[in-house]
C-alpha positions as CSV (number, residue, x, y, z in Angstrom):
1,I,-0.1,-0.2,-0.1
2,M,1.3,3.2,-0.8
3,D,0.1,6.8,-0.6
4,L,2.4,8.3,-3.9
5,Y,2.4,11.4,-6.5
6,W,4.3,11.1,-10.0
7,G,5.8,14.3,-10.8
8,E,6.8,15.7,-14.4
9,N,10.2,14.4,-15.0
10,G,10.8,11.1,-16.3
11,S,10.1,8.6,-18.7
12,G,6.7,7.2,-20.0
13,F,7.2,4.5,-17.1
14,G,7.8,4.6,-13.5
15,S,9.6,1.5,-11.8
16,I,7.9,0.8,-8.4
17,L,9.1,-3.0,-7.7
18,Q,12.4,-5.4,-8.4
19,T,12.2,-8.6,-7.1
20,H,15.7,-10.2,-8.5
21,D,19.4,-9.3,-10.0
22,F,20.0,-7.2,-6.8
23,D,23.9,-7.2,-7.0
24,N,23.6,-5.8,-10.7
25,P,20.2,-4.3,-10.8
26,T,18.8,-5.3,-14.2
27,D,15.2,-4.7,-15.4
28,G,12.3,-3.9,-13.0
29,D,9.2,-6.3,-12.0
30,L,6.4,-3.9,-11.4
31,F,5.8,-0.4,-13.0
32,W,3.4,2.6,-14.0
33,R,2.5,3.6,-17.2
34,A,2.3,7.3,-17.6
35,S,-0.1,7.4,-20.6
36,D,-3.0,6.1,-19.0
37,G,-2.2,5.9,-15.3
38,S,-2.0,1.8,-14.8
39,Y,0.2,-0.1,-13.1
40,G,1.9,-3.6,-14.5
41,K,4.3,-5.9,-16.5
42,G,4.0,-6.2,-19.9
43,C,5.2,-9.9,-20.1
44,C,3.1,-10.9,-16.8
45,S,1.0,-8.5,-15.5
46,S,-1.3,-6.5,-18.1
47,Y,-1.4,-2.3,-18.0
48,D,-4.6,-2.4,-20.4
49,G,-8.0,-1.8,-19.4
50,I,-7.5,0.5,-16.8
51,S,-10.8,3.0,-16.2
52,Q,-10.5,6.5,-17.0
53,E,-12.8,7.9,-15.0
54,P,-10.9,10.6,-12.6
55,G,-9.5,9.1,-9.3
56,H,-9.8,5.3,-11.1
57,N,-6.0,5.9,-12.5
58,H,-3.4,7.4,-11.5
59,R,-2.0,10.3,-13.3
60,R,0.8,12.7,-13.0
61,G,0.7,15.4,-10.5
62,E,-1.9,13.6,-8.7
63,W,-1.8,11.9,-5.2
64,A,-3.4,8.2,-5.0
65,R,-3.4,5.3,-2.5
66,V,-2.2,2.1,-5.0
67,V,-2.1,-1.4,-3.3
68,F,-1.0,-4.5,-4.7
69,V,-2.3,-7.8,-3.7
70,A,-0.7,-10.8,-4.6
71,D,-1.7,-14.1,-4.0
72,L,0.5,-16.9,-5.9
73,A,-0.7,-20.2,-3.8
74,S,-4.3,-19.4,-4.9
75,T,-6.0,-21.1,-8.0
76,P,-6.2,-18.8,-9.8
77,R,-3.1,-17.3,-9.0
78,K,-3.6,-13.6,-8.7
79,L,-1.6,-10.1,-8.9
80,A,-4.7,-7.1,-8.1
81,K,-4.1,-3.7,-9.0
82,Y,-5.9,-0.9,-7.2
83,V,-6.0,2.8,-7.2
84,N,-8.0,4.7,-4.6
85,G,-9.7,1.4,-3.8
86,H,-10.9,1.1,-7.6
87,K,-9.6,-2.6,-8.9
88,H,-8.0,-2.5,-12.0
89,R,-7.4,-6.3,-12.9
90,E,-5.9,-9.0,-11.4
91,D,-4.9,-11.7,-14.0
92,V,-1.4,-12.6,-13.9
93,M,0.5,-14.6,-16.3
94,G,4.3,-15.7,-17.8
95,D,6.8,-15.9,-15.3
96,G,4.5,-14.0,-13.1
97,N,2.2,-17.0,-13.1
98,A,3.9,-19.3,-10.4
99,L,4.6,-20.2,-6.7
100,D,8.1,-18.2,-5.8
101,S,7.8,-16.4,-9.0
102,R,8.4,-12.9,-10.3
103,F,6.1,-11.2,-7.8
104,A,7.5,-13.4,-4.8
105,L,9.2,-11.5,-2.7
106,P,12.5,-12.1,-0.9
107,P,13.2,-10.8,2.1
108,E,14.7,-7.6,0.8
109,V,13.1,-5.9,-2.3
110,F,14.2,-2.7,-4.3
111,L,11.8,0.1,-5.0
112,F,11.7,2.9,-7.6
113,G,14.7,1.9,-9.2
114,D,15.4,0.4,-13.0
115,G,18.9,-0.7,-13.7
116,D,17.9,-1.8,-17.3
117,D,16.8,1.4,-19.5
118,N,15.9,3.9,-16.9
119,E,12.2,3.7,-16.9
120,R,11.7,5.8,-14.4
121,S,10.2,8.9,-13.3
122,E,10.6,11.1,-10.3
123,V,8.2,10.4,-7.4
124,Y,7.0,11.8,-4.2
125,V,6.0,9.4,-1.5
126,N,4.4,9.8,1.7
127,S,3.7,6.4,3.4
128,I,4.5,2.8,2.7
129,Q,3.1,-0.3,4.4
130,I,3.4,-4.2,3.3
131,R,1.5,-6.5,5.1
132,A,1.4,-10.2,5.3
133,G,-1.6,-11.7,3.8
134,T,-4.3,-11.1,1.4
135,L,-6.5,-8.1,1.6
136,T,-10.1,-8.7,-0.4
137,D,-11.8,-6.4,-2.7
138,E,-14.1,-4.6,0.1
139,E,-11.3,-4.4,2.5
140,V,-9.1,-2.6,-0.2
141,A,-12.0,-0.3,-1.3
142,A,-12.4,0.8,2.8
143,L,-8.9,2.1,2.2
144,G,-10.0,4.8,0.1
145,G,-7.6,7.4,-1.3
146,P,-4.5,9.0,0.2
147,S,-4.4,10.5,3.4
148,A,-2.4,13.1,5.1
149,D,-2.6,11.0,8.1
150,G,-1.1,8.1,6.3
151,I,-2.4,4.6,5.9
152,P,-4.5,3.1,8.7
153,L,-3.1,0.7,10.4
154,P,-4.3,-3.4,10.2
155,I,-4.9,-3.2,14.0
156,P,-7.7,-1.1,16.1
157,L,-4.3,0.8,18.0
158,K,-3.9,3.9,16.0
159,G,-1.5,5.8,18.5
160,E,0.4,5.2,21.3
161,W,2.8,7.4,23.0
162,N,5.1,6.1,26.2
163,F,6.8,9.7,26.7
164,E,10.3,8.8,27.4
165,G,12.1,11.7,27.0
166,S,9.8,13.5,24.0
167,L,6.1,13.7,22.8
168,A,7.0,11.1,20.1
169,A,4.9,8.4,18.9
170,T,5.2,4.8,19.7
171,L,2.9,4.2,17.2
172,G,1.4,6.9,15.0
173,N,1.6,10.4,15.2
174,D,4.1,12.5,17.2
175,L,2.3,14.8,19.7
176,G,2.4,18.4,19.7
177,Y,2.0,21.1,22.0
178,I,-1.3,23.4,22.0
179,D,1.8,26.3,21.6
180,A,5.2,25.2,21.2
181,G,6.6,28.5,22.5
182,L,6.0,27.5,25.9
183,A,7.6,23.7,25.4
184,S,9.7,24.6,28.3
185,R,7.1,24.5,30.6
186,Y,6.7,21.1,30.3
187,R,9.3,18.2,31.8
188,F,10.2,15.2,31.2
189,G,11.7,12.5,33.5
190,T,11.2,9.5,35.8
191,T,9.2,9.7,38.3
192,T,11.7,9.8,40.7
193,Q,13.8,12.5,39.0
194,L,10.1,14.7,39.3
195,G,9.3,13.7,42.9
196,I,6.2,11.2,42.5
197,P,5.5,7.7,43.2
198,G,6.2,5.0,40.2
199,I,4.0,2.6,39.3
200,G,3.7,-0.4,41.1
201,G,6.7,0.5,42.9
202,R,8.5,0.7,39.9
203,E,10.1,3.7,38.1
204,V,8.8,5.4,35.0
205,S,9.5,7.8,32.1
206,V,6.6,10.4,32.2
207,L,5.6,13.8,31.2
208,H,4.5,16.5,33.5
209,I,1.8,18.9,32.4
210,P,1.9,21.9,34.5
211,H,-0.4,24.2,36.0
212,V,-0.4,28.1,35.9
213,D,-2.3,30.7,38.0
214,T,-4.8,32.7,36.0
215,G,-3.4,35.7,35.9
216,E,0.2,34.6,34.8
217,A,0.5,35.8,31.3
218,D,3.3,36.9,28.7
219,A,2.7,38.8,25.6
220,R,0.3,36.8,23.8
221,G,-1.9,36.9,26.8
222,P,-2.7,34.6,29.5
223,I,-0.4,31.5,29.5
224,F,-2.9,28.9,30.7
225,K,-4.7,28.7,27.5
226,R,-1.9,27.8,25.4
227,L,-1.6,25.1,27.6
228,G,-1.9,21.4,26.8
229,L,-1.0,18.4,23.7
230,R,-2.1,18.6,20.5
231,A,-3.1,15.2,19.0
232,R,-3.4,13.6,15.9
233,H,-5.3,10.3,16.8
234,G,-4.9,8.4,13.4
235,I,-8.4,7.0,13.1
236,P,-10.6,7.7,10.5
237,P,-14.1,9.0,10.4
238,N,-16.8,6.0,11.4
239,G,-20.5,5.5,12.8
240,G,-22.0,7.2,9.8
241,G,-20.7,10.5,10.6
242,Q,-18.0,13.1,9.1
243,K,-16.2,12.7,12.6
244,V,-14.8,9.7,14.6
245,N,-18.0,8.6,16.8
246,Q,-16.9,5.2,17.9
247,W,-13.4,5.8,19.8
248,T,-11.2,4.3,22.6
249,W,-9.3,6.5,24.5
250,I,-6.7,4.9,27.2
251,M,-4.4,6.6,29.7
252,D,-1.9,5.9,32.6
253,L,-2.5,9.4,35.0
254,Y,-1.5,10.7,38.0
255,W,-2.8,14.3,39.0
256,G,-0.5,16.4,41.2
257,E,-1.3,18.8,44.0
258,N,-1.3,22.1,41.7
259,G,-4.5,22.9,40.0
260,S,-8.1,24.0,40.6
261,G,-10.8,21.5,41.4
262,F,-11.2,20.2,37.8
263,G,-8.7,19.0,35.4
264,S,-9.5,19.6,32.1
265,I,-8.3,16.5,29.2
266,L,-10.5,16.5,26.1
267,Q,-11.0,19.7,23.8
268,T,-12.7,18.6,20.4
269,H,-13.4,21.9,19.2
270,D,-12.4,26.1,19.1
271,F,-9.1,25.1,18.3
272,D,-8.1,28.8,17.0
273,N,-9.3,30.7,20.1
274,P,-8.8,27.4,22.9
275,T,-12.3,28.0,25.0
276,D,-13.8,25.6,27.5
277,G,-12.7,21.7,27.3
278,D,-15.5,19.0,26.6
279,L,-14.1,16.6,29.3
280,F,-13.1,16.6,32.7
281,W,-11.6,14.9,35.7
282,R,-13.1,16.5,39.0
283,A,-10.7,16.4,42.0
284,S,-13.8,16.1,44.9
285,D,-15.0,12.8,44.0
286,G,-12.4,11.1,41.4
287,S,-14.9,11.3,38.2
288,Y,-14.8,12.4,35.0
289,G,-17.5,13.8,32.9
290,K,-18.8,17.1,31.8
291,G,-21.9,19.0,33.6
292,C,-23.6,19.4,30.3
293,C,-23.4,16.1,28.7
294,S,-22.2,13.4,30.8
295,S,-22.4,13.4,34.5
296,Y,-20.1,13.0,37.1
297,D,-22.0,11.5,39.9
298,G,-22.4,8.5,41.3
299,I,-19.0,7.1,41.1
300,S,-18.0,4.6,43.5
301,Q,-15.6,5.7,46.6
302,E,-13.8,2.5,47.0
303,P,-10.6,2.5,46.9
304,G,-9.2,2.2,43.2
305,H,-12.9,2.9,42.1
306,N,-12.0,6.7,41.5
307,H,-9.2,8.4,40.8
308,R,-7.7,10.9,43.6
309,R,-4.9,13.3,43.7
310,G,-2.0,11.6,44.1
311,E,-2.7,8.1,42.7
312,W,-1.8,6.7,39.2
313,A,-4.8,5.1,37.5
314,R,-5.7,3.5,34.2
315,V,-8.3,5.6,33.0
316,V,-10.5,4.5,29.6
317,F,-13.2,6.0,27.8
318,V,-15.5,4.4,25.2
319,A,-17.4,6.5,23.2
320,D,-20.0,5.2,20.5
321,L,-22.2,7.8,19.2
322,A,-23.8,5.8,16.5
323,S,-25.4,3.0,19.2
324,T,-29.0,3.1,20.8
325,P,-28.8,4.7,23.1
326,R,-25.5,6.5,22.4
327,K,-22.8,6.4,25.1
328,L,-19.7,7.6,26.8
329,A,-18.1,5.2,29.4
330,K,-16.0,6.1,31.8
331,Y,-13.5,3.6,33.8
332,V,-11.1,3.7,36.3
333,N,-8.7,0.9,36.9
334,G,-11.1,-1.4,34.8
335,H,-13.9,-0.1,37.1
336,K,-17.3,1.2,34.9
337,H,-18.4,4.6,36.4
338,R,-21.5,5.4,33.7
339,E,-22.1,5.6,30.1
340,D,-25.1,7.8,29.8
341,V,-24.5,11.1,27.5
342,M,-27.1,13.7,27.0
343,G,-27.3,17.4,25.9
344,D,-25.0,18.2,22.8
345,G,-22.8,15.2,23.5
346,N,-25.7,13.0,22.5
347,A,-25.9,13.0,18.4
348,L,-23.7,11.8,15.7
349,D,-21.0,13.8,15.0
350,S,-21.6,15.9,18.4
351,R,-19.3,17.2,21.3
352,F,-17.8,13.3,21.6
353,A,-16.8,13.1,18.3
354,L,-13.3,13.6,17.8
355,P,-12.0,15.6,14.4
356,P,-8.7,14.2,13.0
357,E,-6.9,16.9,15.9
358,V,-7.9,17.4,19.7
359,F,-6.2,19.2,22.6
360,L,-5.8,17.2,25.6
361,F,-4.9,18.5,29.0
362,G,-5.7,22.2,28.0
363,D,-8.7,24.5,29.1
364,G,-8.8,28.1,27.4
365,D,-12.1,29.2,29.2
366,D,-11.5,29.4,33.1
367,N,-8.5,27.5,34.0
368,E,-10.3,24.3,35.0
369,R,-6.9,22.9,34.6
370,S,-4.4,20.9,37.4
371,E,-0.8,19.7,36.8
372,A,-0.7,16.1,35.6
373,Y,2.2,13.2,35.2
374,L,1.1,11.1,31.9
375,A,2.7,7.4,31.9
376,A,1.4,5.9,28.9
377,M,-1.6,6.6,26.1
378,Q,-3.4,4.9,23.9
379,F,-6.4,5.7,20.7
380,R,-7.5,2.6,19.4
381,E,-10.4,2.5,16.8
382,G,-13.6,1.1,17.6
383,T,-15.5,0.7,21.0
384,L,-13.9,-1.9,24.0
385,T,-16.7,-3.9,25.9
386,D,-17.1,-3.8,29.7
387,E,-15.2,-7.2,30.0
388,E,-12.6,-6.1,27.7
389,V,-11.9,-3.0,29.7
390,A,-11.8,-4.9,32.9
391,A,-9.1,-7.0,31.5
392,L,-6.9,-4.2,31.0
393,G,-7.1,-3.5,35.1
394,G,-4.7,-0.6,36.6
395,P,-1.6,1.1,35.2
396,S,1.4,-0.9,34.8
397,P,5.2,0.3,34.8
398,Y,5.2,-1.6,31.5
399,G,2.9,0.6,29.4
400,I,-0.7,-0.8,28.0
401,P,-0.9,-3.5,26.3
402,W,-1.5,-4.1,22.7
403,P,-5.2,-5.1,21.5
404,A,-5.4,-8.5,20.0
405,P,-4.6,-8.7,16.6
406,A,-7.3,-9.2,14.0
407,A,-7.7,-12.4,12.1
408,R,-4.9,-13.3,9.6
409,R,-2.5,-10.1,11.2
410,A,0.7,-11.2,13.1
411,P,0.5,-10.7,16.3
412,P,2.8,-7.7,17.8
413,V,6.3,-8.4,19.0
414,T,6.2,-9.0,23.2
415,P,9.7,-7.8,24.1
416,T,12.2,-10.4,26.1
417,I,15.7,-10.2,26.5
418,A,18.2,-12.1,28.1
419,V,21.9,-12.2,29.2
420,A,24.5,-14.2,29.9
421,R,28.6,-14.1,30.5
422,S,30.9,-14.9,28.1
423,G,34.2,-14.3,29.4
424,T,35.1,-10.7,29.5
425,N,32.0,-10.1,27.3
426,V,28.1,-10.2,27.5
427,V,25.7,-11.8,25.0
428,L,22.1,-10.4,24.7
429,T,19.3,-12.2,23.5
430,W,16.0,-10.3,22.7
431,T,12.9,-10.4,20.6
432,G,11.5,-7.1,19.7
433,V,14.0,-4.0,19.5
434,L,17.0,-3.4,21.5
435,Q,17.3,-0.3,23.0
436,S,20.4,1.2,25.1
437,A,21.5,4.0,27.4
438,D,24.2,5.5,29.4
439,R,22.1,5.5,32.5
440,V,19.5,3.1,33.5
441,E,16.9,6.0,33.8
442,G,17.5,6.6,30.0
443,P,17.1,8.2,27.8
444,Y,17.4,5.0,25.2
445,T,18.0,5.0,21.9
446,D,17.8,2.0,19.5
447,V,20.7,0.0,18.7
448,G,20.6,0.3,15.0
449,G,21.5,-2.6,13.1
450,A,21.7,-5.2,15.7
451,T,20.5,-8.7,15.2
452,S,19.9,-11.2,18.2
453,P,22.3,-12.7,19.9
454,L,24.9,-9.7,20.2
455,T,28.0,-9.9,22.1
456,V,29.3,-6.5,24.0
457,P,32.1,-5.9,26.3
458,A,31.6,-6.2,30.0
459,T,34.5,-3.8,30.8
460,G,34.6,-0.2,30.2
461,A,31.7,2.5,31.0
462,A,28.6,1.4,32.1
463,K,25.8,0.2,29.3
464,F,22.2,-0.2,30.2
465,Y,19.7,-2.1,27.5
466,R,16.5,-3.1,27.4
467,A,13.7,-4.7,24.5
468,R,10.6,-2.6,23.4
469,R,7.8,-3.7,21.3
């Protein structure tokens, strides 16, 4: 799957895939043809017959989502080609019509190269995915056309952030500040460094989101109006509306001592001039809601069933504005509070429906904010059941679990690491991605090019290693 744009410079073709002759690159194995905006290979995948309706083929100077689905084990074998969800053809012949043949992939392939007669064109690539298995025509059609947010992920998890020294995403889009000029107001560090308890007795990396007094201002006005995070969650519109009406949001969160009696956590409107938040935490009883449209009342006061200051909790919100009745369900450590929604939240594409970007932990109205520490966060497409949220339990120093993979998808890697002494060296064996740091608390960076097992010296300066997803 590629979101792709062909520029003006080049031949009448554009090579996109080569599966052979890597030491001495020759002819490509799959091409774009400029004359009709089709894809194929004359010997074994016909270019002909593509629709000339706008958006059904791929012309120069146009972005398109191009999808190829190969099944060389089926009868008949196929190489299906799609532009913006519209199928061209899938027949394959010649030296492509066999198992392990021209369109079968070795472990490494070449993209956008042609070492034969320079049948290449300049190209701009926004995003690429390669998936195991085959998509159906309906699944490809659902992918639609190109998107500035990239290609949807094949699992319901669309965004994850773990705050290890930055706003970088573990999966999905990096977070941003509402006002990047106030970045110095935020702090990254471990729970020990920032003077708060760890999770389950273990030190974790966190982001501190500050509270400031209402009167504090700079040349651009009150500071509090511009504090908070920008999040592009990556979930496509759903539920029959123009916004995201079915979503799940999970956070491992700690409310500090400084702030008002509330903490704004979500804003879905008025981004150019931030005003009132759309979802809040209430300090008096440790509940979440919005007075107009999601009641705070009735939360259990049993320990761990609500969210008090000075306590870590796993907070989950599940919205379904396409259901009957509509709902916004709220959970603390797997314990459900309530799900009824009313007022201007009780409609499709309403207050709790998500636009492509939302604001988190900001309130530009009357500074109903509190300092917060965030250890992990996820946005998922669709809705979790009460049982699925209960299974997530409370906060964990190891972050939020990934969702179970969909059918036909490979499960995400569970990271493991083992250490064995070998003379003056240490042998590391791991699954996932190996990271290293000079201090145990980090920051950790990926060990580029490392393959398991890896032998490292046990002498000299200390080095710390871990494995991540």
